[in-house]
C-alpha positions as MATLAB code, in Angstrom:
seq = 'MSIERILDFAIEREASDIHLNVGRPASVRLHGEILSMDDQPLTAEMTEALAREITSEEQRKKVEDVGGIDFGFSYKNNARFRVSCFKKQGTYAMVLRQLPYRFYSFEQIGLPQQLAGLLSRPRGLILVTGPTGSGKTTTLATMLHYINQNFARHIITAEDPIEFVHPHQKSIVTQREVGEDVPSFSDAVVKALRQDPDVILIGEMRDISTMESAIRAAETGHLVFSTLHTTGAARTVDRIIDVFPSHQQTQVRIQLASTIVAVVSQTLVPRLDGKGRVCAFEIMIATPAIRNLIRENKTYQINSEIQTGAKYGMKGLDDHLKDLYQAGIISYDAMIEVAQDPRELSVRVTQGSSARK';
ca = [
       0.934  -31.585   -1.311;
      -0.597  -29.780   -3.989;
      -1.196  -26.220   -4.736;
      -5.043  -26.637   -3.775;
      -4.653  -27.862   -0.228;
      -2.077  -25.071    0.521;
      -4.424  -22.777   -0.798;
      -6.932  -23.521    1.229;
      -5.272  -24.140    3.975;
      -3.924  -20.097    4.016;
      -7.591  -19.017    3.244;
      -9.436  -20.884    6.006;
      -6.625  -19.513    8.488;
      -6.713  -16.203    6.780;
      -2.906  -16.216    6.736;
      -1.784  -13.234    4.852;
       1.197  -15.196    2.622;
       2.739  -18.613    1.833;
       6.471  -19.532    1.530;
       7.129  -22.227   -1.029;
      11.063  -23.062   -0.674;
      13.332  -25.619   -0.870;
      14.074  -27.305    2.612;
      11.516  -25.737    4.054;
       8.157  -27.306    4.616;
       5.397  -24.908    3.300;
       4.597  -22.664    5.789;
       2.276  -19.398    5.736;
       2.752  -15.687    7.432;
       0.085  -15.950    9.743;
      -0.943  -12.361   12.256;
       3.089  -11.932   11.283;
       4.483  -15.030   12.572;
       5.558  -17.603    9.643;
       4.403  -21.279   11.183;
       4.808  -24.570    8.991;
       2.172  -26.407    7.663;
       3.679  -30.139    8.630;
       6.905  -31.321    8.724;
       8.000  -31.836    5.442;
      10.474  -30.264    3.637;
       9.552  -29.288   -0.196;
      12.155  -30.933   -2.415;
      13.510  -29.060   -5.612;
      10.793  -31.497   -7.461;
       7.645  -30.267   -4.859;
       8.714  -26.442   -5.780;
       9.006  -26.690   -9.154;
       5.734  -28.898   -9.362;
       3.797  -26.525   -7.370;
       4.947  -23.551   -9.500;
       3.420  -25.089  -12.589;
      -0.314  -25.919  -11.337;
      -0.781  -21.866  -10.991;
       1.841  -20.440  -14.043;
       1.363  -20.776  -17.562;
       4.425  -22.029  -20.367;
       5.706  -18.826  -21.066;
       5.615  -17.225  -16.994;
       8.164  -20.470  -16.817;
       9.953  -19.454  -19.660;
      10.265  -15.909  -18.213;
      11.569  -17.100  -14.653;
      13.786  -19.369  -16.511;
      15.198  -15.829  -18.824;
      15.025  -13.458  -15.928;
      14.765  -15.017  -13.429;
      10.971  -14.123  -11.667;
       8.105  -12.885  -12.423;
       5.228  -11.419   -9.965;
       1.672  -11.954  -11.195;
      -1.646  -12.183   -9.970;
      -4.523  -14.681  -10.213;
      -7.873  -15.772   -8.395;
      -8.923  -19.000   -7.055;
     -12.546  -20.348   -6.489;
     -13.882  -17.661   -6.632;
     -13.298  -16.332   -3.110;
      -9.750  -15.891   -3.093;
      -7.175  -13.501   -4.888;
      -3.449  -14.004   -4.607;
      -0.773  -11.970   -5.419;
       2.367  -14.379   -6.889;
       5.898  -13.824   -6.790;
       7.414  -16.892   -8.107;
      11.608  -16.896   -8.463;
      14.928  -18.790   -9.112;
      17.336  -19.322   -6.305;
      20.249  -21.290   -6.309;
      18.842  -23.432   -9.401;
      15.575  -24.483   -7.700;
      12.139  -22.941   -7.956;
      10.251  -20.476   -4.772;
       7.220  -19.047   -3.920;
       5.725  -16.549   -2.381;
       2.021  -15.982   -2.519;
       0.218  -12.808   -0.644;
      -3.268  -13.723   -0.284;
      -5.372  -10.124   -0.927;
      -8.987   -9.055    0.550;
     -10.930  -10.550   -1.813;
     -13.755   -7.871   -1.013;
     -13.605   -4.026   -0.871;
     -13.866   -2.353    2.668;
     -15.379    0.643    3.882;
     -13.250    3.902    5.154;
     -15.127    2.799    8.721;
     -13.483   -0.787    8.479;
     -10.082   -0.327    7.608;
     -10.268    2.698   10.365;
      -9.870    5.822    7.627;
     -11.542    9.124    9.291;
     -14.516   10.176    6.517;
     -13.192   13.418    5.961;
     -10.718   11.791    3.128;
     -13.715   10.550    1.824;
     -14.703   14.662    1.021;
     -11.303   14.168   -0.868;
     -11.968   11.856   -3.613;
     -14.665   13.928   -5.234;
     -11.592   16.415   -6.114;
     -11.058   17.318   -9.793;
      -7.024   17.032   -9.237;
      -4.372   16.819   -7.264;
      -1.891   13.785   -6.199;
      -2.726   11.442   -2.921;
       0.223    9.559   -1.517;
      -0.476    5.881    0.884;
       2.931    5.407    2.125;
       4.132    2.577    4.648;
       6.399   -0.706    4.504;
       6.391   -3.545    2.685;
       3.205   -5.417    3.963;
       1.104   -2.616    5.793;
      -1.882   -2.446    3.837;
      -0.979    0.282    1.397;
      -3.193   -1.929   -1.516;
      -6.229   -2.092    0.324;
      -6.509    1.381    1.494;
      -6.011    2.537   -2.340;
      -8.480   -0.345   -2.877;
     -11.148    1.784   -0.688;
     -10.578    4.962   -2.210;
     -11.040    3.675   -5.810;
     -14.461    1.559   -4.561;
     -15.613    4.826   -3.061;
     -15.153    6.811   -5.929;
     -16.491    3.886   -8.344;
     -19.239    3.834   -6.623;
     -20.233    7.306   -6.064;
     -18.869    8.932   -9.120;
     -18.824    8.706  -12.740;
     -15.439    8.940  -13.691;
     -13.046    6.914  -15.793;
     -10.724    5.446  -13.539;
      -6.975    4.244  -15.105;
      -4.880    2.110  -13.068;
      -1.313    0.940  -13.963;
      -0.108   -1.807  -11.482;
       2.453   -4.923  -10.877;
       0.208   -6.564  -10.565;
      -3.279   -6.468  -10.496;
      -4.794   -6.817   -7.025;
      -7.783   -6.055   -6.509;
     -10.683   -6.316   -9.859;
     -12.542   -3.000   -9.529;
     -16.225   -3.881  -11.999;
     -17.236   -1.327  -13.822;
     -20.058    0.704  -11.328;
     -20.618    4.012  -11.897;
     -17.425    4.672  -13.109;
     -15.405    3.040  -15.899;
     -12.727    1.005  -15.138;
      -9.658    0.720  -16.956;
      -7.310   -1.886  -15.288;
      -3.395   -2.239  -17.558;
      -0.730   -4.599  -15.828;
       3.154   -3.476  -16.168;
       5.083   -6.038  -17.710;
       1.693   -7.175  -19.606;
      -0.442   -4.701  -21.035;
       2.375   -1.555  -21.164;
       6.408   -1.569  -20.135;
       6.237    0.439  -17.192;
       4.496    2.586  -15.098;
       5.763    6.304  -16.020;
       4.556    4.850  -19.797;
       1.634    3.901  -18.860;
       0.807    7.210  -17.558;
       1.877    9.143  -20.138;
      -0.640    6.768  -22.690;
      -3.294    7.089  -19.795;
      -3.441   11.136  -21.049;
      -4.783   10.299  -24.331;
      -7.254    7.399  -22.874;
      -9.668   10.806  -21.080;
      -9.198    9.513  -18.083;
     -10.331   11.497  -14.463;
      -8.201    9.387  -11.360;
      -5.493    7.400  -11.986;
      -3.708    5.240  -10.160;
       0.091    4.306   -9.956;
       0.950    1.067   -8.597;
       4.257    2.344   -6.754;
       6.744    5.458   -7.916;
       9.460    3.590   -8.298;
      12.171    6.472  -10.093;
      11.777    9.889  -11.340;
      10.230    9.473  -14.891;
       7.236    7.790  -12.533;
       7.613   10.454  -10.030;
       7.516   13.149  -13.165;
       4.899   11.566  -14.788;
       2.352   11.461  -11.878;
       2.920   14.995  -10.765;
       2.038   16.356  -14.118;
      -0.665   14.420  -14.329;
      -1.821   15.442  -11.088;
      -0.854   19.427  -12.229;
      -3.001   19.233  -15.484;
      -6.648   18.175  -14.165;
      -6.712   14.683  -12.695;
      -6.680   12.963   -9.515;
      -3.589   10.934   -9.390;
      -3.000    7.908   -6.641;
       0.101    5.958   -6.270;
       2.462    4.501   -3.217;
       5.570    4.783   -1.661;
       8.154    2.685    0.825;
       8.293    5.710    3.641;
       7.091    6.349    6.975;
       5.376    9.245    8.140;
       4.032   12.840    5.710;
       7.860   14.718    6.109;
       9.708   12.143    4.963;
       7.787   11.106    1.953;
       7.773   14.542    0.725;
      12.002   14.833    1.080;
      12.193   11.693   -0.424;
      10.432   12.848   -3.502;
      12.301   16.276   -3.964;
      15.238   14.046   -2.854;
      14.942   12.123   -6.232;
      15.401   14.718   -8.279;
      18.823   16.497   -9.222;
      19.609   19.889   -6.645;
      18.408   21.735   -9.691;
      15.349   20.568  -10.146;
      14.047   20.293   -6.775;
      13.050   24.084   -6.154;
      10.486   23.448   -9.070;
       9.594   20.445   -7.875;
       8.951   21.351   -4.406;
       6.561   24.024   -6.097;
       5.173   21.673   -8.498;
       4.723   19.290   -5.289;
       3.226   22.412   -2.906;
       0.360   22.941   -5.998;
      -0.800   19.320   -6.272;
      -0.935   17.488   -3.368;
      -4.182   16.654   -1.828;
      -2.891   13.781    1.241;
      -0.490   12.091    2.607;
      -1.664    8.157    4.377;
       1.314    7.121    5.830;
       0.545    3.493    7.561;
       2.197    0.368    9.308;
       0.266   -2.771   10.864;
       0.022   -3.411   14.227;
      -0.753   -6.492   16.524;
      -3.779   -6.592   18.172;
      -3.886   -8.094   21.746;
      -6.226  -10.278   21.353;
      -3.983  -11.883   19.331;
      -6.928  -11.781   16.526;
      -4.850  -10.401   13.703;
      -3.574   -7.040   13.211;
      -4.943   -3.517   13.119;
      -3.937   -0.387   10.833;
      -2.233    2.726   12.473;
      -2.235    5.603   10.446;
      -1.053    9.153    9.669;
      -2.852   11.734    8.098;
      -1.633   14.293    6.215;
      -4.169   17.027    4.436;
      -2.475   19.362    2.204;
      -3.654   22.926    3.874;
      -2.496   26.223    2.745;
       0.423   26.091    5.710;
       1.089   23.031    5.002;
       1.685   23.679    1.535;
       3.436   26.902    2.221;
       5.466   24.648    4.642;
       6.665   22.380    1.422;
       6.891   25.256   -1.271;
       9.499   27.073    1.395;
      12.021   23.544    2.346;
      10.513   23.605    5.661;
       9.300   20.092    5.668;
      10.564   19.631    9.277;
       7.529   21.639   10.242;
       5.100   19.420    8.970;
       4.730   17.201   11.723;
       3.767   20.263   14.475;
       1.070   21.244   11.821;
      -0.774   17.924   11.683;
      -1.063   17.458   15.735;
      -2.987   20.543   15.633;
      -4.860   19.830   12.176;
      -7.203   17.555   13.302;
     -10.069   19.843   12.153;
      -9.047   19.239    8.682;
      -9.242   15.356    9.512;
      -5.328   14.992   10.420;
      -3.559   13.003   12.830;
      -0.776   11.935   14.018;
       0.616    8.544   14.056;
       1.534    8.516   17.817;
      -1.894    9.948   18.742;
      -3.504    6.786   16.308;
      -1.268    4.197   18.531;
      -2.074    5.724   22.048;
      -6.081    6.055   20.906;
      -5.575    2.408   19.473;
      -3.195    1.260   23.280;
      -5.925    3.077   25.306;
      -9.355    1.541   23.440;
      -7.439   -1.947   24.330;
      -6.308   -2.761   21.091;
      -2.670   -2.867   21.296;
      -0.290   -3.725   23.560;
       1.945   -1.064   25.139;
       5.001   -2.658   24.176;
       3.450   -3.403   19.964;
       2.465    0.875   20.283;
       5.994    1.823   21.341;
       7.958   -0.087   18.868;
       6.450    1.514   15.991;
       6.120    4.867   17.140;
       7.667    7.434   15.297;
       8.746    9.072   18.724;
       8.756    6.078   21.225;
      10.448    7.996   24.484;
       7.616   11.030   24.038;
       4.145    8.942   23.536;
       5.463    7.101   26.566;
       5.830   10.256   28.598;
       2.034   10.922   26.974;
       0.501    8.091   27.896;
       2.018    7.779   31.398;
       0.834   11.496   32.018;
      -2.353   10.441   30.295;
      -2.439    7.394   32.961;
      -2.296    9.672   36.044;
      -4.382   11.998   35.524;
      -7.050    9.514   35.673;
      -6.056    8.396   38.294;
];
C-alpha cells in the first residue's frame, strides 16, 4: 500500500484524519468515527516506508533525535495535510489531518456577519477557542482570508506547522513556521513587531511568554489572532489570567480588558443526516460591560451578558445548539452531549415544543 493510495482514499471520502500505526490497518476518521481501510495490519517496515514517502532525510533525523515532528504538505494541488510523524515503541507512526484546500466564507462556516465588522479594527485581540479538532484553524483562516481580500494590510503568521497557505491579495502575507523559520511563538511575535505588521496570527498561545507577547502586541496597535484549547469565553479569560503569577494577575486583567475584541468558542457536532459535522459557536463581543466584568474579576457574569447581547452579534453556545436542533440539523442527543448546561437546555427545548403545540 502506497501513501498515494491512502491519501487518495481519504480525499475521495472527505476523511478528516488518517492513522498509520503498527498492528492496525491503515485507518481514517470519517464523521468522527475511525474506520479501517482494509483488513491488513501495518508492519513496522510498512509504516517506515510510508513515512519515507513524505518526509525528507532531515525530517527523519529529527524524528530519530527528538521522537517526532509536525509539518504540513500539499498533495496533487487539490489537498493539504498536517502531519505528525513520530516514534512509538521503536517504530514509526503517523497521523495526517486533512485540511480544507479552499477558503470558506463567513456564511459557509456559520459565523455571523457582525464579526466581519471587527476585522477592520486597527488593534486588539481576537481569540478562537475549542477542543482539538473543532475547526479553530478553519475559522481563523476564514478571518485572515477576509482581511486579505478586503484590506491593504501586512499579515504576519506564526504557525506550527503552516496549514492554510494564503496568497498575497490586497494584503501582503508573511507566513512563518515555528521550528523552521523561527524558534518559538513568542520569539516570532517579538520579531514580527519589527517587520511593520498590521495583523499578527499566533497559531496557539501555549505558554506565559506567548500570552505576554500577544497582549503586548495588541496593546501597541496591532490586530492579533490566536487560539486556546478552552471552551467558553469566560473560561478563556480565566485561563489566560490564571497562567500568570498572582502578583501579576490584576495588571493582566486590566490589559486583557482593554485589548480583547472577541472570543469565538466552537465545537463540531455530528449532523443528523450523517453528512459530516456542523460547527456550533459561542460568540462574545467585548462590549464596555464585558470589559468591565473582566477588569473587576467578575467573569462568572460574562455568560449572562452573552445571553442578552444578540444586538451586538453575541450568541451563547446552547442557543446555537438549540437553533441547530430545531432546524433539524443535529439530533437531541448530540445537542445535549456538548451543551454547557444540558439540564437547562433540555428544559428550554421541551418548553418551546410545548408552546408551539
